C-alpha positions as CSV (number, residue, x, y, z in Angstrom):
1,M,-23.9,-0.2,6.4
2,T,-24.7,-3.9,6.3
3,P,-25.0,-5.3,2.7
4,S,-28.2,-6.6,1.3
5,T,-29.2,-10.2,2.0
6,D,-31.9,-10.1,-0.7
7,W,-30.1,-12.3,-3.2
8,K,-31.4,-15.6,-4.5
9,E,-30.5,-18.4,-6.9
10,E,-32.9,-19.3,-9.8
11,V,-32.5,-22.9,-10.6
12,P,-34.8,-23.9,-13.6
13,P,-36.3,-27.4,-13.7
14,G,-34.1,-30.0,-15.2
15,E,-30.9,-27.9,-14.8
16,A,-29.0,-30.6,-12.8
17,E,-29.4,-33.1,-15.5
18,A,-28.5,-30.6,-18.2
19,L,-25.3,-29.6,-16.4
20,E,-24.3,-33.3,-16.0
21,R,-24.6,-33.6,-19.8
22,L,-22.4,-30.6,-20.3
23,A,-19.9,-31.9,-17.8
24,E,-19.8,-35.2,-19.7
25,Q,-19.0,-33.3,-23.0
26,L,-16.1,-31.6,-21.3
27,R,-14.8,-34.8,-19.9
28,A,-15.0,-36.4,-23.3
29,L,-12.7,-33.6,-24.6
30,Q,-10.4,-34.2,-21.6
31,L,-10.1,-37.9,-22.3
32,K,-9.6,-37.3,-26.0
33,R,-6.7,-34.9,-25.3
34,G,-5.2,-37.4,-22.9
35,A,-5.5,-40.4,-25.3
36,G,-2.5,-42.7,-24.9
37,G,-1.5,-41.3,-21.5
38,K,-2.9,-39.9,-18.2
39,P,-5.5,-37.2,-18.8
40,S,-4.6,-33.7,-17.6
41,R,-7.1,-31.2,-16.2
42,A,-10.0,-30.5,-18.6
43,L,-9.1,-26.8,-18.5
44,H,-6.2,-24.8,-16.9
45,A,-4.1,-27.8,-17.8
46,K,-0.7,-26.0,-17.6
47,A,0.6,-24.9,-14.3
48,T,2.6,-21.8,-15.0
49,S,3.9,-22.0,-11.4
50,G,3.1,-23.4,-7.9
51,A,4.2,-22.3,-4.5
52,E,3.7,-22.4,-0.8
53,G,1.9,-19.4,0.8
54,T,0.2,-18.0,3.8
55,F,-3.3,-16.5,4.0
56,E,-3.6,-13.9,6.8
57,V,-7.1,-13.0,7.9
58,L,-7.0,-9.4,9.1
59,P,-8.2,-8.1,12.5
60,N,-11.1,-5.7,13.2
61,L,-13.3,-6.8,10.2
62,P,-16.9,-5.6,10.0
63,A,-19.3,-8.1,11.5
64,H,-20.7,-9.1,8.1
65,C,-17.2,-10.1,7.0
66,R,-16.6,-12.5,9.9
67,V,-17.7,-15.6,8.2
68,G,-16.1,-19.1,8.2
69,P,-12.2,-18.8,8.0
70,F,-12.6,-15.0,8.2
71,A,-14.3,-15.2,11.6
72,A,-11.2,-14.2,13.6
73,P,-7.6,-13.1,12.8
74,H,-5.6,-16.1,11.8
75,T,-2.9,-17.1,9.4
76,Y,-3.5,-20.2,7.3
77,R,-0.9,-22.2,5.3
78,A,-1.8,-22.4,1.6
79,Y,-0.9,-24.1,-1.6
80,V,-1.1,-21.8,-4.6
81,R,-1.3,-22.9,-8.3
82,F,-1.0,-20.5,-11.2
83,S,-2.2,-21.6,-14.6
84,N,-3.0,-20.9,-18.2
85,G,-6.6,-21.5,-19.2
86,G,-6.5,-23.9,-22.1
87,G,-7.1,-27.7,-22.0
88,V,-3.6,-28.3,-23.4
89,R,-0.2,-27.1,-22.1
90,G,0.6,-24.2,-24.4
91,P,3.4,-21.7,-24.1
92,D,3.1,-18.8,-21.7
93,Y,3.5,-16.2,-24.5
94,K,0.3,-17.4,-26.2
95,P,-2.8,-15.3,-25.4
96,D,-4.9,-17.2,-22.8
97,V,-7.0,-17.0,-19.7
98,R,-4.8,-16.9,-16.6
99,G,-5.9,-18.3,-13.3
100,I,-4.9,-18.7,-9.7
101,A,-6.1,-21.4,-7.3
102,V,-5.6,-21.1,-3.6
103,K,-6.0,-24.0,-1.2
104,L,-6.1,-23.1,2.5
105,L,-5.1,-25.7,5.0
106,G,-6.5,-26.1,8.5
107,V,-10.0,-24.8,7.8
108,F,-12.3,-26.8,10.0
109,G,-16.1,-27.2,9.6
110,K,-18.4,-29.2,7.3
111,K,-17.6,-28.9,3.6
112,V,-20.1,-29.1,0.7
113,I,-18.8,-32.0,-1.4
114,P,-20.2,-35.4,-0.4
115,G,-17.4,-37.6,0.9
116,L,-15.2,-34.6,1.7
117,E,-17.3,-33.1,4.5
118,N,-14.5,-33.5,7.0
119,A,-11.7,-32.2,4.8
120,T,-9.8,-29.3,6.4
121,T,-9.3,-27.4,3.1
122,Q,-11.0,-24.4,1.5
123,D,-10.4,-23.4,-2.1
124,F,-10.6,-20.1,-3.9
125,L,-10.3,-19.9,-7.7
126,A,-10.0,-16.8,-9.7
127,I,-9.1,-15.5,-13.2
128,R,-7.8,-12.2,-14.6
129,S,-11.3,-11.1,-15.8
130,P,-14.0,-9.7,-13.5
131,S,-16.7,-11.3,-15.6
132,T,-17.1,-13.9,-18.4
133,P,-18.1,-13.5,-22.0
134,F,-21.0,-15.8,-21.4
135,Q,-24.2,-15.6,-19.5
136,N,-24.4,-19.3,-18.6
137,A,-22.6,-22.7,-18.7
138,E,-24.3,-23.9,-21.9
139,D,-22.7,-21.1,-23.9
140,F,-19.3,-21.6,-22.2
141,I,-19.2,-25.3,-23.0
142,W,-20.2,-24.5,-26.6
143,L,-17.1,-22.2,-26.8
144,V,-14.8,-24.9,-25.4
145,K,-15.9,-27.3,-28.1
146,A,-16.0,-24.7,-30.9
147,A,-12.5,-23.5,-30.0
148,E,-11.2,-27.0,-31.0
149,T,-11.2,-25.5,-34.6
150,P,-10.2,-21.9,-34.0
151,A,-10.4,-20.9,-37.7
152,L,-14.1,-21.7,-37.7
153,L,-14.9,-20.0,-34.4
154,P,-16.1,-16.6,-35.8
155,L,-18.5,-18.3,-38.2
156,K,-19.7,-20.6,-35.4
157,A,-20.2,-17.7,-33.0
158,I,-22.3,-15.8,-35.5
159,G,-24.3,-18.9,-36.2
160,R,-25.0,-19.4,-32.5
161,F,-25.5,-15.8,-31.3
162,G,-26.4,-13.9,-34.5
163,P,-24.2,-11.3,-36.3
164,L,-24.3,-8.7,-33.5
165,G,-24.2,-11.2,-30.6
166,G,-21.5,-13.2,-32.2
167,I,-19.3,-10.2,-32.8
168,R,-19.9,-9.0,-29.2
169,T,-19.1,-12.4,-27.7
170,L,-15.9,-12.7,-29.8
171,R,-14.8,-9.2,-28.7
172,R,-15.3,-9.9,-25.1
173,L,-13.5,-13.2,-25.5
174,I,-10.5,-11.6,-27.2
175,A,-10.4,-8.8,-24.6
176,G,-10.3,-11.4,-21.8
177,I,-7.3,-13.3,-23.2
178,S,-5.3,-10.7,-25.1
179,T,-4.2,-8.4,-22.3
180,P,-0.4,-8.7,-22.2
181,I,1.1,-10.4,-19.1
182,Q,4.6,-9.8,-17.9
183,S,4.4,-11.2,-14.4
184,L,2.0,-13.4,-12.4
185,A,2.9,-11.2,-9.3
186,T,1.4,-8.0,-10.8
187,C,-1.9,-9.5,-12.0
188,A,-5.2,-8.9,-10.3
189,Y,-7.4,-12.0,-10.2
190,Y,-11.2,-12.1,-9.9
191,S,-13.7,-14.8,-8.9
192,A,-15.9,-13.5,-11.8
193,L,-18.7,-15.6,-10.3
194,P,-20.5,-15.3,-6.9
195,I,-20.2,-17.3,-3.8
196,R,-22.2,-17.3,-0.6
197,F,-20.7,-15.4,2.3
198,G,-22.8,-16.2,5.3
199,A,-26.1,-14.5,4.8
200,H,-24.6,-12.5,1.9
201,A,-23.4,-13.1,-1.6
202,V,-20.0,-11.8,-2.8
203,H,-17.5,-11.7,-5.6
204,F,-13.8,-11.8,-4.5
205,Q,-10.6,-10.4,-5.9
206,L,-6.9,-10.7,-5.3
207,E,-5.3,-7.3,-5.7
208,P,-1.5,-7.4,-6.2
209,Q,0.9,-5.4,-4.0
210,A,3.6,-5.5,-6.7
211,H,3.1,-3.2,-9.7
212,D,6.4,-3.1,-11.4
213,A,6.1,-4.7,-14.9
214,G,9.1,-7.0,-14.7
215,P,11.8,-7.5,-17.3
216,A,10.8,-7.4,-21.0
217,E,13.3,-10.1,-22.1
218,G,12.5,-13.8,-22.1
219,K,8.9,-13.5,-23.4
220,K,9.6,-16.2,-26.1
221,D,10.5,-18.7,-23.3
222,P,7.4,-21.0,-23.2
223,D,7.8,-21.0,-19.4
224,F,8.8,-17.4,-18.8
225,L,6.0,-16.8,-16.2
226,R,7.4,-19.4,-13.8
227,A,10.9,-18.1,-14.4
228,E,9.9,-14.5,-13.7
229,L,8.0,-15.4,-10.5
230,A,11.0,-17.6,-9.4
231,G,13.2,-14.6,-9.8
232,R,11.0,-12.4,-7.7
233,L,10.5,-15.0,-4.9
234,A,14.3,-15.5,-4.7
235,K,14.6,-11.8,-3.7
236,G,11.5,-11.4,-1.5
237,A,7.9,-12.1,-0.8
238,V,5.0,-11.4,-3.1
239,S,1.5,-10.5,-1.8
240,W,-2.1,-9.9,-2.9
241,D,-5.0,-8.3,-0.9
242,F,-8.0,-10.6,-0.8
243,R,-11.0,-8.3,-1.2
244,L,-14.8,-8.8,-1.3
245,Q,-17.6,-7.2,-3.2
246,F,-21.0,-7.6,-1.7
247,Y,-24.3,-8.2,-3.6
248,V,-26.3,-5.0,-4.1
249,D,-29.2,-5.9,-6.3
250,A,-30.2,-8.3,-9.2
251,A,-29.5,-5.7,-11.9
252,R,-26.0,-4.5,-10.9
253,T,-24.7,-7.6,-9.2
254,P,-26.6,-10.6,-10.7
255,I,-26.2,-14.1,-9.3
256,E,-27.2,-16.0,-12.4
257,D,-25.7,-13.9,-15.3
258,S,-21.9,-14.3,-15.3
259,S,-21.4,-11.9,-18.2
260,V,-22.2,-8.8,-15.9
261,E,-19.2,-7.3,-14.2
262,W,-19.8,-6.2,-10.6
263,K,-18.6,-2.6,-10.8
264,E,-16.6,-1.2,-7.9
265,A,-18.7,1.9,-8.1
266,D,-21.8,-0.2,-7.2
267,A,-20.1,-2.8,-4.9
268,P,-17.0,-1.3,-3.3
269,F,-14.2,-3.7,-2.3
270,V,-13.6,-4.6,1.3
271,T,-10.1,-6.0,2.2
272,V,-10.4,-9.0,4.5
273,A,-7.1,-11.0,4.1
274,R,-3.7,-11.0,2.5
275,L,-2.2,-13.9,0.5
276,T,1.6,-14.0,0.6
277,L,4.1,-16.1,-1.1
278,P,7.2,-15.9,1.1
279,T,10.7,-15.9,-0.2
280,Q,11.4,-19.4,-1.6
281,D,13.5,-21.1,-4.3
282,L,11.2,-22.5,-6.9
283,G,14.1,-24.1,-8.7
284,A,15.5,-25.9,-5.6
285,P,14.6,-29.6,-4.9
286,R,12.0,-28.5,-2.4
287,G,10.4,-26.0,-4.8
288,K,10.2,-28.6,-7.5
289,K,8.6,-31.2,-5.1
290,V,6.0,-28.6,-4.0
291,L,5.0,-28.0,-7.6
292,E,4.9,-31.7,-8.3
293,Y,2.6,-32.2,-5.3
294,I,0.4,-29.2,-6.2
295,E,-0.1,-30.8,-9.6
296,T,-1.5,-33.9,-8.1
297,L,-4.2,-31.9,-6.2
298,S,-7.6,-30.9,-7.3
299,F,-8.6,-27.2,-6.9
300,D,-12.4,-26.8,-7.0
301,P,-14.6,-23.9,-6.0
302,W,-16.9,-26.5,-4.4
303,H,-14.1,-27.5,-1.9
304,A,-15.9,-25.1,0.4
305,L,-17.7,-24.6,3.7
306,E,-21.5,-24.4,3.3
307,E,-21.3,-20.7,4.3
308,L,-18.9,-20.1,1.3
309,R,-20.9,-22.3,-1.2
310,P,-20.6,-21.3,-4.9
311,L,-23.7,-19.6,-6.4
312,G,-25.2,-19.3,-9.9
313,N,-25.6,-21.3,-13.0
314,M,-21.9,-21.2,-14.0
315,M,-20.8,-22.3,-10.5
316,R,-23.4,-25.0,-10.4
317,A,-22.0,-26.3,-13.7
318,R,-18.5,-26.3,-12.2
319,N,-19.7,-28.6,-9.5
320,A,-20.4,-31.4,-12.0
321,A,-17.5,-30.5,-14.4
322,Y,-14.8,-30.4,-11.7
323,R,-16.0,-33.6,-10.1
324,L,-15.7,-35.5,-13.4
325,S,-12.4,-33.9,-14.3
326,T,-11.0,-34.9,-10.9
327,Q,-12.1,-38.5,-11.3
328,A,-10.8,-38.7,-14.9
329,R,-7.2,-37.8,-13.9
330,G,-7.2,-39.5,-10.5
331,A,-6.4,-36.5,-8.3
332,A,-4.7,-36.9,-4.9
333,P,-6.7,-36.8,-1.7
334,E,-7.1,-33.4,0.0
335,P,-4.0,-32.4,2.0
336,D,-4.0,-32.1,5.8
337,G,-0.9,-30.0,6.2
338,S,1.4,-32.9,7.2
339,E,3.1,-33.1,3.8
340,K,6.9,-33.2,3.7
341,F,9.1,-31.9,0.9
342,G,12.5,-32.6,2.3
């Protein structure tokens, strides 16, 4: 059965200007944190690891899945960055949002971002949660600013959302960051926000192929997640299935409300590709150079083909926010696959 194409964005008057103001607030925090040195990323500042990968588009996909880089079976090179979510580089054992960013190389076709229309990259960004605690970007930026004084966050949340709404928001926030993590390789990652997929709208997910928990020791090492992944990749490859959920209707799979999880019972997953990190030595000179190079890059959901354009208020906010963050830290140009690491 072909999924619905009856989705739509709802862009209120004045939103673009409002999102630019929110992005400026986030950049101000970024510059404040980087005072006296080069600013880091506004969010997801710490790379827990970085690696080379491949992204294999599977054969025999349904017609509605053959969009952009998924149009035909193909294996793309990829740069993959894992990160903690905060705007400062905290230890891996501290509760936090966890993210993955995948940059495909050799993806031809006109891209969305002005000035990068001819770039041959396509980015996919995901986190561990299938939804966000917030309906929109204004509430999200409020949280980022309020979290600068964590002790006051509960009172501020109640002041903003009311007693019940504040408690509900805090519970969802805590649930999203407190799930224990033992390995980057065994985490599922979710877009949590929609993107266009040809005539359709989708969420995407990276479903891990590895499910063993990993060793319990070393969890007080501030960089244990990189060490754990390095140990795995020294022994063999690590993979995730790249899966899509297609829009059903505005109630169960909304475009504008990012707080609603797209349930698998409503929008079943369809596997269209596989991300693989092949066996590699992250501690060798080449592995270190790869991570250093990945850290110079920008990963942005708007690094995308028009047919994979981000959708919804939170994604439209990221368009402004990521652009200003990239400018503030002087990110490197988009790669073309010719990079050499010795």
